C-alpha positions in Angstrom: 72.9 77.1 110.4 76.5 76.1 109.8 79.0 78.9 109.7 81.5 78.8 106.8 85.1 78.5 107.9 87.3 81.4 107.0 89.9 80.5 104.3 93.5 79.8 105.3 96.7 79.9 103.5 96.7 76.1 103.4 93.4 76.1 101.5 94.9 78.2 98.6 95.0 75.3 96.2 91.3 74.6 96.7 90.4 77.8 94.9 90.5 79.0 91.2 94.3 78.9 91.1 93.9 75.1 90.5 93.3 76.0 86.9 96.8 77.6 86.4 99.0 75.9 88.9 101.4 73.3 87.5 101.7 69.8 88.9 105.2 70.6 90.2 104.0 73.8 91.9 101.1 71.9 93.5 103.5 69.3 94.8 105.8 71.9 96.2 103.0 73.8 97.9 101.6 70.7 99.6 105.0 69.9 101.0 105.3 73.2 102.9 104.8 73.0 106.6 104.2 76.6 107.8 101.9 79.5 106.8 104.9 81.9 106.3 106.4 79.4 103.9 103.1 79.1 102.1 102.7 82.9 101.9 106.1 83.3 100.4 105.4 80.5 97.9 102.1 82.3 96.8 104.0 85.5 96.3 106.6 83.8 94.2 103.9 81.9 92.2 102.4 85.2 91.0 105.7 87.0 90.6 106.7 84.3 88.0 103.6 85.3 86.0 104.0 89.0 86.4 104.4 90.7 82.9 105.9 93.8 84.6 107.8 92.7 87.7 109.4 96.1 88.2 106.1 97.7 89.1 103.8 97.3 92.0 100.9 96.1 89.9 100.8 92.4 88.8 98.5 92.7 85.8 98.3 88.9 85.4 97.0 88.4 88.9 94.6 91.3 88.7 92.9 90.0 85.5 92.8 86.4 86.8 90.8 87.4 89.9 88.6 89.8 87.9 87.7 87.0 85.6 86.9 84.8 88.7 84.5 87.4 90.0 82.9 87.8 86.5 82.5 84.1 86.3 80.7 84.0 89.6 78.3 86.7 88.4 77.7 85.3 85.0 77.3 81.5 85.5 74.7 80.9 88.1 73.1 77.7 86.8 75.1 75.5 89.1 74.7 74.8 92.8 78.4 75.8 93.3 80.1 79.1 92.5 80.5 80.2 88.8 84.2 79.7 88.8 83.7 76.0 89.4 81.6 75.5 86.3 82.9 74.5 82.9 82.0 77.8 81.4 83.7 79.5 84.4 86.9 77.6 83.8 87.1 78.5 80.1 86.2 82.1 80.9 88.9 82.5 83.5 91.6 81.0 81.3 90.7 82.6 78.0 88.4 85.5 78.9 85.1 86.3 77.1 84.6 84.8 73.7 84.7 86.8 70.5 81.3 85.4 69.6 78.6 83.6 71.5 75.7 81.6 70.0 72.9 80.2 72.2 70.0 78.0 71.4 68.1 77.1 74.6 65.8 74.6 72.7 68.4 72.7 70.8 68.4 68.9 71.3 72.0 67.9 71.0 71.8 64.2 72.0 75.3 64.6 73.5 75.1 61.9 76.1 72.4 60.3 78.3 72.1 63.2 80.6 71.9 65.9 77.9 68.8 68.1 78.1 67.7 70.9 75.8 70.1 73.8 75.3 73.4 74.5 73.4 75.8 77.4 73.9 78.8 77.8 71.5 81.7 80.2 72.2 83.9 81.2 69.3 87.4 82.4 69.9 89.0 84.1 66.9 91.8 86.6 67.8 93.1 84.7 70.7 93.2 81.3 69.0 94.4 82.9 65.8 97.6 84.0 67.5 98.6 80.4 68.2 100.0 78.0 65.7 98.8 74.8 67.5 95.1 75.4 66.9 92.8 76.3 64.1 92.2 80.0 63.3 88.6 79.7 64.7 88.0 77.5 67.7 84.5 76.7 68.8 83.9 75.7 72.4 80.5 74.0 72.8 78.6 73.7 76.1 75.5 71.4 76.4 72.9 71.8 79.1 72.3 68.7 81.1 69.2 67.5 82.9 70.0 69.5 86.0 70.1 72.7 84.0 73.9 73.2 84.1 75.9 73.8 80.9 78.8 71.3 80.6 81.7 71.3 78.1 81.2 69.0 75.2 84.0 67.4 73.1 81.5 66.4 70.4 83.2 67.1 67.0 79.9 68.1 65.4 79.2 70.7 68.0 82.7 72.0 67.8 82.5 72.4 64.1 82.4 76.0 62.8 79.6 74.9 60.4 77.7 72.7 62.8 77.0 70.3 59.9 77.5 66.5 60.7 78.4 65.8 57.1 81.1 68.5 56.9 82.9 67.8 60.2 86.7 67.4 59.7 89.1 65.9 62.1 91.0 69.1 62.4 88.1 70.8 64.2 88.1 68.2 66.9 91.9 68.4 67.2 91.8 72.2 67.3 89.4 72.1 70.2 91.3 69.4 72.0 94.6 71.2 71.7 93.0 74.5 72.6 91.5 73.0 75.8 94.6 70.9 76.7 96.9 73.9 76.8 94.7 75.9 79.2 97.2 78.7 79.4 95.5 82.0 80.3 96.2 85.0 78.1 95.1 87.6 80.6 97.2 89.5 83.1 96.4 90.2 86.9 97.5 92.1 90.9 96.8 91.8 94.7 98.8 89.6 97.0 98.4 86.7 99.3 95.7 88.9 100.8 93.5 88.5 97.6 94.1 84.8 97.4 92.9 84.4 101.0 89.5 85.9 100.0 86.6 83.5 100.4 87.3 80.8 97.9 83.7 80.2 97.0 83.4 83.9 96.0 85.5 86.9 95.3 84.8 89.5 98.0 85.5 93.2 97.5 89.0 94.3 98.2 88.2 95.9 101.6 86.8 92.6 102.8 90.0 90.8 101.7 92.1 93.4 103.4 90.2 93.1 106.6 90.5 89.4 106.5 94.3 89.6 106.0 94.8 92.2 108.7 92.7 90.4 111.3 94.5 87.1 110.6 98.0 88.3 111.0 99.0 85.3 113.0 99.3 83.6 109.6 102.2 85.8 108.6 105.5 87.0 109.9 105.1 90.5 111.3 107.3 93.5 111.3 106.5 97.3 111.7 106.3 99.2 108.5 108.2 102.5 108.3 106.0 105.2 106.7 104.8 108.7 107.0 101.3 110.1 106.4 101.1 113.8 105.5 97.9 115.8 105.4 97.0 118.4 102.9 93.8 120.2 101.8 92.7 120.0 98.2 91.3 123.1 96.5 87.8 121.5 96.9 88.3 121.2 100.7 88.8 117.5 100.9 91.5 116.0 103.2 94.4 114.6 101.1 96.2 111.9 102.9 99.6 111.1 101.4 101.2 107.8 102.5 105.0 107.4 101.8 106.5 104.1 102.6 110.2 103.2 102.9 110.9 99.9 101.0 114.7 99.8 100.8 116.2 96.8 99.0 119.2 95.7 97.0 119.2 96.7 93.3 116.8 94.7 91.2 114.9 93.3 94.2 111.1 92.7 93.8 108.7 95.4 95.0 106.5 94.3 97.9 102.7 94.0 97.6 101.2 97.1 99.3 97.6 97.8 100.2 96.1 100.5 102.4 92.7 101.0 104.0 91.3 104.3 105.4 88.1 103.5 107.4 85.9 105.4 109.8 86.7 104.7 113.5 84.5 101.9 114.8 83.1 101.0 111.4 83.9 98.7 108.5 81.6 100.5 106.2 82.6 103.2 103.7 86.3 102.3 103.7 88.6 103.8 101.1 91.1 101.3 99.7 94.5 102.0 98.1 95.3 98.9 96.0 98.6 98.1 94.4 97.9 100.3 91.4 97.5 103.3 93.7 101.2 103.2 94.7 104.2 104.5 92.7 107.8 103.5 93.3 110.5 106.2 93.4 114.3 105.8 93.9 116.5 102.7 94.1 118.3 100.7 96.7 118.2 102.1 100.2 116.4 105.2 99.0 113.5 103.3 97.4 110.0 104.6 98.3 106.4 103.8 97.5 103.7 106.5 97.7 100.0 106.5 97.4 97.3 109.0 98.3 93.6 109.3 98.8 91.1 112.2 99.0 88.8 111.9 101.9 86.0 113.9 103.6 87.4 116.0 106.4 86.9 113.6 109.4 89.0 111.3 111.5 90.1 108.1 109.8 91.7 104.9 111.0 94.6 103.7 108.7 96.0 100.3 108.0 98.8 99.8 105.6 100.0 96.2 104.7 103.1 95.2 102.8 104.1 91.7 101.9 107.6 90.8 100.8 107.4 88.5 97.7 110.6 86.7 98.6 110.1 85.9 102.3 106.4 86.3 102.7 107.1 88.6 105.7 104.1 90.9 106.5 104.9 94.4 107.5 102.1 96.5 108.9 101.2 100.0 110.1 98.2 100.9 112.2 97.4 104.6 112.8 94.9 107.4 112.7 94.6 110.5 110.6 92.7 113.5 112.0 91.4 116.3 109.8 93.3 119.6 109.6 91.7 122.6 111.4 88.6 123.8 109.6 88.8 127.5 110.5 91.4 130.2 110.8 94.9 130.4 109.6 96.6 127.0 109.5 99.0 124.9 107.5 99.4 121.4 106.1 101.7 118.9 107.8 105.4 119.8 107.3 107.1 117.4 105.0 110.8 116.6 105.5 111.8 116.1 101.8 114.8 114.3 100.3 114.0 116.1 97.0 112.0 119.2 96.4 111.5 121.3 93.3 108.8 123.6 91.9 107.1 122.3 88.8 108.1 124.1 85.6 104.5 124.5 84.4 101.4 125.5 86.3 99.3 122.9 84.4 101.3 120.2 86.1 100.0 121.1 89.6 98.1 118.2 91.1 96.8 116.7 94.4 96.1 113.3 92.9 99.5 112.3 91.4 102.1 110.7 93.7 105.1 112.9 94.6 103.3 116.1 93.4 101.7 118.5 95.9 100.2 121.6 94.4 102.9 123.2 92.2 105.8 121.2 93.7 107.4 117.9 93.2 108.1 116.5 96.7 109.8 113.3 97.7 109.4 112.8 101.5 111.8 111.1 103.8 109.5 108.7 105.7 112.2 107.8 108.3 112.6 111.6 109.2 116.4 111.3 108.6 118.8 113.6 106.8 122.3 112.6 105.8 124.9 114.9 107.2 126.2 117.3 104.5 122.9 117.3 102.5 120.3 120.1 102.8 117.4 120.1 105.1 114.4 120.5 102.8 110.8 121.1 103.9 107.5 121.7 102.2 104.1 122.8 103.5 101.0 124.7 102.4 99.3 127.7 104.1 95.5 127.6 104.3 93.3 130.6 104.7 94.6 133.9 106.3 95.4 137.2 104.5 98.3 137.5 102.2 101.2 138.3 102.3 102.5 135.9 104.9 105.5 136.4 107.1 107.4 133.1 107.6 110.2 132.6 110.1 112.4 129.5 110.0 114.6 128.6 113.0 116.8 125.5 113.3 117.3 123.9 116.7 119.6 121.2 118.0 119.0 118.9 121.1 121.6 119.0 123.8 122.7 115.9 125.8 120.5 117.0 128.7 117.4 117.1 126.4 117.1 120.9 126.0 116.7 122.5 122.6 119.1 125.2 121.5 118.7 127.6 118.6 121.4 127.1 115.9 122.2 130.2 113.9 119.9 133.2 113.2 116.3 132.8 112.2 115.5 133.3 108.5 112.6 135.6 107.7 110.7 135.5 104.5 107.7 137.2 102.9 105.5 134.7 101.1 102.4 134.5 99.0 100.3 131.6 97.8 99.7 128.1 99.3 102.9 126.2 98.6 106.1 127.0 100.6 109.4 125.3 100.0 112.5 125.9 102.2 116.0 124.6 102.0 118.8 124.9 104.6 122.3 123.5 103.9 124.1 121.3 106.5 127.8 120.8 106.9 129.7 117.5 107.0 131.1 118.7 110.4 127.7 119.1 112.0 127.3 116.8 115.1 125.0 113.7 114.5 121.9 113.7 116.6 118.4 115.1 116.9 117.3 118.4 115.4 114.1 120.2 114.6 113.0 123.1 112.4 110.6 125.6 114.0 108.3 127.5 111.6 106.3 130.5 112.5 103.6 131.8 110.0 101.9 135.1 110.5 99.4 136.7 108.0 98.7 140.3 107.2 95.9 140.4 109.7 98.0 139.4 112.7 96.8 135.7 112.9 99.7 133.3 113.5 100.4 129.6 113.7 103.5 127.7 114.8 104.7 124.3 113.4 107.8 122.2 113.9 109.3 119.2 112.2 111.9 116.9 114.0 114.6 115.0 112.2 117.8 113.0 112.8 121.1 113.9 111.2 122.7 110.6 110.3 125.9 109.4 108.7 124.2 107.7 105.8 
């Protein structure tokens, strides 16, 4: 049995995008020589069609590929995939009809190869918003001898009245103009990764992501700066929070970002964070994207992929997330925060919304850097143990010989509840270099746990 070849960036035009690519775009794409150039072109192609370019989600692209998948599921009367059929093409470009009428026994006499069967799609609202076609446009499909429904330009079949004596020229013209424009009204996201899915079908997102990650030789590659912090939800699930640094000049496009959390050694049961799962915060050099996922408490392999829409450069992170201790007094990861504030109302507390952890709004610093003169802020949660808690904070600096030296006196606090926020001011005169914040937590029963968070004090 022949094994189907995996799709490549070069084969992008062979897929459903052929319905929306312009002749000039097709010519430009065919002239490109390298896969990085093709990847960048594909990102720019979708960005030009993005109705909300300031967000991570490209609604146009998302809807386009959703319609391709639906066409494959709905139109199975052809030897090829549903998107290649006439009904698939109209469905992808215009979406589902407002009305559909089917007569499987109708004898249309629409050509020598016409069999029995007529399907008529009626578009009302979509067509009615356009001035170049009639208020109601009927798109007829006639079943041929092989059993496949083919688009028909027969004016009688395109008439709203389906009466050969009442057919007017405007009905035929309306259909012709409607089909000739072929401008999709939907909106869609995903990136080059989605376009590289098998072109004869639309695989699930995790399959697309796997294909992209395992074919990285097709892309430029750079490491992706990010931090993953672990919390425990009130239901006991592991909450993994991925915060990604995406600095850029003002007004620059947001990269396409996807993440996969999978069980070690298995491709089954993966949890995917698609573009809509990430939220952008900040501007310029401080711009971040954050997404989060709730997982069963177990080890997870993590892959995060970001594609720059301008250059096509692929930035990637591979790592592992282990569960937090399941018994005894413990804490979440310590978050080095560029911004930290308690929420004004308890009802705003959340473990599902980006930049909110419990009752605090937290903006992490994924590069673990603090600008000299700004406060050191950290957030963490305490799990289990007996209240009240005794918390000790001690700042340390690293000497030239590598040894750590306490700076100032430790700060003691009595604390209750899960969420703990701490802020320590720095001075513009502090030396640049490596620091760490040591945190000791002890509960009323004498159980204790120690944590530390390293950071770099920088000039900017």
